[in-house]
C-alpha positions as CSV (number, residue, x, y, z in Angstrom):
1,M,37.5,14.4,-20.8
2,R,35.8,11.0,-21.0
3,V,32.1,10.7,-20.8
4,L,29.9,7.5,-20.8
5,V,26.5,7.6,-22.0
6,T,24.0,5.2,-21.6
7,G,20.8,5.2,-23.8
8,G,23.3,6.5,-26.6
9,T,21.8,5.0,-29.5
10,G,18.4,6.8,-28.9
11,T,16.5,9.8,-29.7
12,V,17.8,11.4,-26.4
13,G,21.2,9.6,-26.4
14,S,22.2,10.5,-29.8
15,G,21.9,13.9,-29.2
16,V,23.9,14.4,-26.2
17,V,26.7,12.1,-27.9
18,G,26.6,14.7,-31.2
19,E,26.6,17.3,-28.5
20,L,29.9,16.2,-26.3
21,L,31.7,15.3,-29.7
22,G,31.1,18.9,-30.9
23,R,32.6,20.1,-27.7
24,G,35.8,17.5,-28.3
25,V,34.8,15.0,-25.3
26,E,36.0,11.7,-25.8
27,V,32.7,9.7,-25.6
28,A,31.9,6.0,-25.0
29,V,28.5,4.5,-25.1
30,L,27.2,1.6,-23.4
31,T,25.1,-0.6,-25.2
32,R,23.2,-4.3,-25.2
33,D,23.0,-4.4,-28.8
34,A,26.1,-5.0,-31.0
35,A,24.1,-4.0,-34.0
36,K,23.5,-0.8,-32.6
37,A,27.2,-0.2,-31.6
38,S,28.1,-0.7,-35.2
39,R,26.2,2.5,-36.3
40,L,27.9,4.8,-33.6
41,P,29.2,7.9,-34.8
42,P,33.4,7.6,-35.8
43,G,35.4,8.2,-32.8
44,V,33.0,7.0,-30.2
45,R,33.8,3.9,-28.4
46,A,31.0,1.0,-27.9
47,V,30.8,-0.5,-24.8
48,E,28.8,-3.6,-24.8
49,G,26.9,-4.7,-21.8
50,N,23.3,-5.0,-19.6
51,L,22.8,-2.8,-16.4
52,L,21.1,-5.9,-15.0
53,D,24.4,-7.8,-15.6
54,P,26.8,-7.2,-12.3
55,A,29.8,-7.9,-14.4
56,T,28.6,-4.7,-16.5
57,V,28.4,-2.9,-13.5
58,R,31.5,-3.4,-11.9
59,S,33.8,-2.8,-15.1
60,A,31.5,-0.5,-17.7
61,F,32.2,2.8,-15.5
62,E,35.7,2.3,-15.1
63,G,38.0,5.3,-16.5
64,S,34.7,7.7,-17.1
65,D,35.0,11.3,-15.7
66,A,31.5,11.6,-15.9
67,L,28.3,9.9,-16.9
68,F,25.1,10.8,-18.5
69,L,22.4,8.1,-17.3
70,L,19.6,7.6,-19.6
71,N,17.3,4.7,-18.4
72,Q,15.0,3.1,-21.1
73,V,11.4,2.7,-20.0
74,S,10.8,-0.5,-18.9
75,P,9.5,-3.0,-16.2
76,T,13.2,-3.4,-15.1
77,E,13.9,0.9,-15.3
78,A,14.5,1.8,-11.6
79,Q,16.8,-1.4,-11.1
80,E,18.8,-0.5,-14.2
81,G,19.0,3.2,-13.0
82,L,20.2,2.0,-8.9
83,M,22.6,-0.4,-10.2
84,A,24.3,2.3,-12.6
85,V,24.4,4.9,-9.9
86,C,26.1,1.8,-8.0
87,G,28.7,1.3,-10.7
88,A,29.4,4.9,-10.9
89,M,30.0,5.3,-7.3
90,Q,32.4,1.9,-6.9
91,S,34.3,3.3,-10.2
92,E,34.5,6.7,-8.7
93,V,33.0,8.6,-11.4
94,G,33.1,12.4,-11.2
95,H,29.9,13.4,-12.2
96,V,26.5,11.7,-13.1
97,V,23.8,13.9,-15.0
98,Y,20.6,11.8,-14.8
99,L,17.5,12.0,-16.9
100,S,14.2,12.4,-14.8
101,V,11.0,13.6,-15.7
102,H,9.4,17.2,-15.3
103,D,7.5,17.5,-12.1
104,V,8.4,14.1,-11.5
105,D,7.7,14.3,-7.8
106,Q,3.6,15.4,-8.6
107,A,2.8,11.4,-9.5
108,A,5.0,9.2,-8.0
109,Y,2.7,6.6,-8.3
110,L,3.4,6.7,-11.6
111,P,5.8,3.6,-12.5
112,H,7.7,5.6,-15.0
113,F,7.6,8.9,-12.8
114,G,8.3,6.8,-9.3
115,C,11.5,4.9,-11.1
116,K,13.1,8.4,-11.7
117,L,12.8,9.2,-7.9
118,A,14.2,6.3,-7.0
119,V,17.4,6.8,-9.0
120,E,17.2,10.7,-7.9
121,E,16.8,9.7,-4.3
122,A,19.5,7.2,-4.6
123,L,22.3,9.9,-6.3
124,D,21.6,12.1,-3.3
125,A,22.3,9.6,-0.8
126,A,25.4,8.3,-2.6
127,D,28.8,9.8,-2.5
128,I,29.2,11.3,-6.0
129,P,28.3,15.0,-7.7
130,Y,25.5,14.9,-10.0
131,T,23.0,17.1,-11.7
132,I,19.4,15.9,-12.5
133,L,17.5,17.1,-15.5
134,R,14.1,16.8,-15.7
135,P,12.5,17.3,-19.5
136,N,8.8,17.5,-20.3
137,N,7.2,15.3,-23.2
138,F,9.4,15.5,-26.1
139,Y,8.4,17.0,-29.5
140,Q,10.4,14.3,-31.1
141,N,7.8,11.6,-29.8
142,D,5.6,13.0,-32.7
143,Y,8.2,11.0,-35.4
144,W,5.7,8.3,-33.9
145,F,3.1,9.5,-35.9
146,K,4.2,10.5,-39.0
147,D,2.3,7.6,-40.7
148,A,-1.0,8.1,-38.8
149,M,-0.9,11.8,-39.7
150,L,0.2,11.5,-43.1
151,Q,-1.9,8.1,-44.4
152,H,-4.5,8.9,-41.8
153,G,-4.8,12.7,-41.0
154,V,-5.0,11.7,-37.3
155,Y,-2.7,12.9,-34.3
156,P,-3.0,9.6,-31.7
157,Q,-0.7,11.0,-28.9
158,P,-3.9,11.3,-26.2
159,I,-2.2,14.4,-24.3
160,G,-5.7,16.1,-23.4
161,S,-6.2,19.8,-22.6
162,A,-5.0,20.7,-19.7
163,G,-1.3,21.5,-21.4
164,L,1.9,20.5,-21.6
165,S,5.2,22.5,-21.7
166,R,6.5,20.1,-24.3
167,V,10.3,20.3,-25.3
168,D,12.8,19.7,-28.3
169,V,15.2,17.0,-27.8
170,R,18.0,19.6,-29.2
171,D,17.6,21.2,-26.1
172,I,17.7,18.2,-23.7
173,A,21.2,17.6,-25.5
174,E,22.5,20.7,-25.2
175,A,21.8,21.2,-21.9
176,A,23.0,17.5,-20.9
177,A,26.7,18.7,-22.7
178,V,26.5,22.1,-21.0
179,V,26.1,20.5,-17.4
180,L,28.9,17.6,-18.5
181,T,31.6,20.0,-19.5
182,T,31.0,22.9,-17.6
183,D,31.4,23.6,-13.6
184,G,28.9,25.0,-11.1
185,H,25.8,22.4,-11.7
186,D,26.4,19.8,-8.9
187,G,23.1,19.4,-7.0
188,E,21.3,21.1,-9.2
189,I,18.1,20.3,-11.0
190,Y,16.9,21.6,-14.1
191,D,13.1,21.6,-15.7
192,L,13.7,21.1,-19.6
193,V,10.9,22.5,-21.1
194,G,9.1,24.5,-24.1
195,P,8.6,28.2,-24.2
196,E,4.6,27.5,-24.7
197,V,1.9,25.3,-23.2
198,L,0.6,22.7,-25.9
199,T,-2.6,21.2,-25.9
200,A,-4.2,18.5,-28.4
201,D,-6.0,21.2,-30.0
202,S,-3.2,23.7,-30.4
203,T,-0.8,20.3,-31.4
204,V,-3.3,19.4,-34.1
205,S,-3.9,23.0,-35.7
206,T,0.0,23.5,-35.6
207,W,0.4,20.3,-37.6
208,S,-2.8,21.1,-39.6
209,E,-0.8,24.3,-40.7
210,A,2.8,22.5,-41.1
211,L,1.6,19.7,-43.4
212,G,-1.2,21.4,-45.6
213,R,-3.8,18.8,-44.3
214,E,-6.3,18.8,-41.9
215,I,-5.2,16.7,-39.3
216,A,-7.8,15.1,-36.3
217,Y,-6.9,14.5,-32.9
218,G,-7.4,11.0,-32.2
219,G,-9.3,11.0,-28.9
220,E,-8.9,10.0,-25.3
221,D,-10.7,6.2,-25.5
222,M,-7.8,4.8,-23.1
223,D,-8.9,1.4,-23.4
224,A,-8.7,1.6,-27.1
225,W,-5.7,3.3,-26.6
226,E,-4.0,0.5,-24.1
227,R,-5.4,-2.4,-26.5
228,Q,-3.7,-1.1,-29.3
229,N,-0.3,-0.1,-28.1
230,A,0.1,-3.4,-26.2
231,Q,0.5,-4.8,-29.6
232,Y,3.8,-2.9,-30.1
233,M,5.2,-2.8,-26.5
234,P,5.0,-4.6,-23.3
235,A,1.8,-4.8,-21.7
236,A,3.2,-3.2,-18.3
237,V,4.6,-0.3,-20.3
238,A,1.5,0.3,-22.4
239,Y,-0.4,0.3,-18.8
240,D,2.3,2.7,-17.5
241,F,1.7,4.8,-20.5
242,R,-1.7,4.9,-20.2
243,L,-2.0,6.1,-16.5
244,M,0.6,8.8,-17.4
245,Y,-1.5,10.1,-20.1
246,E,-4.6,10.0,-18.0
247,F,-2.3,12.2,-15.7
248,F,-1.3,14.7,-18.3
249,Q,-5.1,14.9,-19.3
250,R,-6.2,15.8,-15.8
251,E,-3.5,17.8,-14.4
252,G,-1.2,18.3,-17.4
253,L,2.4,19.0,-17.1
254,R,3.4,23.0,-17.5
255,A,6.5,24.8,-16.7
256,T,6.9,27.9,-14.6
257,E,8.0,31.5,-15.9
258,E,11.2,30.8,-13.8
259,A,11.9,27.4,-15.1
260,I,12.0,28.8,-18.4
261,E,14.3,31.5,-17.6
262,R,16.6,29.3,-15.9
263,Q,16.7,27.1,-19.1
264,T,17.1,29.7,-21.1
265,R,20.4,31.2,-19.0
266,L,21.9,27.5,-18.7
267,L,21.9,27.2,-23.0
268,G,22.3,30.9,-23.8
269,H,19.1,31.1,-26.1
270,P,15.2,30.6,-25.5
271,P,13.7,27.2,-25.8
272,R,12.8,26.1,-29.5
273,D,9.4,26.7,-30.1
274,F,7.1,23.6,-31.4
275,T,5.8,25.6,-34.7
276,S,9.3,25.5,-35.6
277,F,9.9,22.1,-35.2
278,A,6.6,20.9,-36.9
279,R,7.5,23.2,-39.9
280,E,11.3,21.5,-39.9
281,T,9.7,18.0,-39.5
282,A,6.9,18.4,-42.1
283,A,9.1,19.8,-45.0
284,A,11.3,17.0,-44.4
285,W,8.5,14.4,-44.5
286,L,6.9,16.0,-47.3
287,G,10.3,16.2,-49.3
288,G,11.0,12.6,-48.9
289,S,14.1,12.9,-46.6
290,G,12.6,10.6,-44.0
291,A,13.1,12.4,-40.9
292,G,12.6,10.5,-37.8
């Protein structure tokens, strides 16, 4: 079986690549960065290209039995996703697994969410088998906050108190590999979530215990948050993320028991819990291995 993975050098995509390799799948990764291509695992074929380039869209999907479609958050996210759907359809790819967002239809006005909905609708309209994975906020996003927590004792992700059913990226990668390599998933939509509802307070409490020091919540001054983050990402993306966090603060993003049970059946084990993730990560950070 031959699977093409987009976003295969990032946090989620690299996990999917590893899970597929472990199942004996022939994997190719589409990347626009030749330097990243050189760091792919042994046996993974690099396909250099850009989903905004019609030449890539016409050629990159040829010979693939399946596609794992992950589009990086960017102002061109929707265009890249739709171009990929067209390329997969024209190359007669047998199955597309698309990484969307949990409860994406609850906030379609958010640019990142609306982009995902557009691609979901395109897959449904295209003559191609597909499966949609809808993950919650990732545990592994906290890797970005290593220095803030270790050096300043602050957790800066403004997730609020309404609660998120955050998910371990390892569960996402495993779910993707399962639906790519087994039958019975065409047309299905799977929520990918954690086993508990996490708030800002519970998150900083867990990190405080794991790191052995007091971690404070950075608060919810979203004007300051947007100004600071616009220094490190495109202004449109910082604005998008601001709106998303404000939605989380107001409404939360919580899983149903049915979704958790369905995910457990899909994976064959319960969702990984946040406390275990934090303890593993803290041990790696404090041990100097540089995890994340």
